[in-house]
TITORMAR-13291 format. One record per residue (C-alpha): residue number from 1; residue in one letter; x, y negated, z negated. Coordinates in steps of 0.1 Angstrom, whole numbers, always signed. Example, Ala and Ser with C-alpha at 12.3 -4.5 7.8 and 13.67 -1.06 7.14 Angstrom:
residues 2
KOLKOL pos code    c1    c2    c3
KOLKOL   1    A  +123   +45   -78
KOLKOL   2    S  +137   +11   -71
end
This chain:
residues 77
KOLKOL pos code    c1    c2    c3
KOLKOL   1    M +1460  -948 -1291
KOLKOL   2    H +1472  -919 -1313
KOLKOL   3    I +1452  -910 -1343
KOLKOL   4    E +1457  -885 -1370
KOLKOL   5    S +1426  -872 -1389
KOLKOL   6    L +1414  -845 -1411
KOLKOL   7    P +1403  -813 -1392
KOLKOL   8    S +1369  -815 -1410
KOLKOL   9    L +1361  -849 -1395
KOLKOL  10    S +1341  -847 -1363
KOLKOL  11    I +1359  -864 -1333
KOLKOL  12    S +1326  -879 -1320
KOLKOL  13    I +1319  -895 -1354
KOLKOL  14    L +1355  -908 -1356
KOLKOL  15    V +1353  -924 -1322
KOLKOL  16    K +1318  -938 -1329
KOLKOL  17    K +1332  -955 -1361
KOLKOL  18    L +1363  -968 -1342
KOLKOL  19    E +1342  -982 -1314
KOLKOL  20    G +1316  -998 -1337
KOLKOL  21    R +1342 -1014 -1360
KOLKOL  22    S +1364 -1027 -1332
KOLKOL  23    S +1335 -1040 -1312
KOLKOL  24    W +1322 -1059 -1343
KOLKOL  25    L +1357 -1073 -1350
KOLKOL  26    L +1362 -1084 -1314
KOLKOL  27    Q +1328 -1101 -1312
KOLKOL  28    Q +1334 -1119 -1345
KOLKOL  29    K +1367 -1132 -1332
KOLKOL  30    F +1354 -1140 -1297
KOLKOL  31    P +1317 -1148 -1300
KOLKOL  32    S +1314 -1153 -1262
KOLKOL  33    L +1319 -1115 -1257
KOLKOL  34    G +1285 -1108 -1273
KOLKOL  35    K +1268 -1129 -1246
KOLKOL  36    Q +1286 -1110 -1218
KOLKOL  37    Y +1275 -1075 -1227
KOLKOL  38    W +1239 -1064 -1226
KOLKOL  39    A +1226 -1055 -1261
KOLKOL  40    H +1262 -1061 -1274
KOLKOL  41    H +1274 -1028 -1261
KOLKOL  42    F +1311 -1034 -1257
KOLKOL  43    W +1325  -999 -1251
KOLKOL  44    V +1314  -975 -1223
KOLKOL  45    I +1300  -941 -1231
KOLKOL  46    G +1326  -913 -1232
KOLKOL  47    F +1361  -908 -1245
KOLKOL  48    G +1390  -885 -1240
KOLKOL  49    C +1405  -865 -1268
KOLKOL  50    W +1431  -838 -1271
KOLKOL  51    S +1454  -823 -1297
KOLKOL  52    T +1490  -831 -1291
KOLKOL  53    G +1505  -809 -1318
KOLKOL  54    Y +1542  -815 -1318
KOLKOL  55    I +1543  -834 -1285
KOLKOL  56    T +1561  -867 -1289
KOLKOL  57    D +1545  -901 -1282
KOLKOL  58    A +1569  -905 -1252
KOLKOL  59    V +1555  -873 -1236
KOLKOL  60    V +1519  -885 -1241
KOLKOL  61    N +1527  -919 -1227
KOLKOL  62    E +1545  -904 -1197
KOLKOL  63    Y +1514  -882 -1190
KOLKOL  64    L +1490  -912 -1193
KOLKOL  65    E +1512  -934 -1171
KOLKOL  66    Y +1514  -907 -1144
KOLKOL  67    H +1476  -904 -1143
KOLKOL  68    R +1471  -942 -1143
KOLKOL  69    K +1494  -945 -1113
KOLKOL  70    S +1478  -915 -1094
KOLKOL  71    K +1444  -932 -1097
KOLKOL  72    G +1456  -967 -1089
KOLKOL  73    D +1445  -978 -1123
KOLKOL  74    D +1472  -999 -1139
KOLKOL  75    H +1460 -1010 -1173
KOLKOL  76    S +1494 -1007 -1189
KOLKOL  77    G +1492 -1040 -1206
end
């Protein structure tokens, strides 16, 4: 996911809001999810974040795909 935000917005607060809202929406749409996760914690602790500057989406996706393959983690869709 690529997100553009104000430099004054804390990354950790932005991620916390995204995780909270997306978890709530998913659990509203799929109520059985709430029963599968202890205390309704949908997301794991931790996140990766870096500034891409003028790097294109294609370059970022290539980087991510390379690292997914090198770890044997194919969550490409």
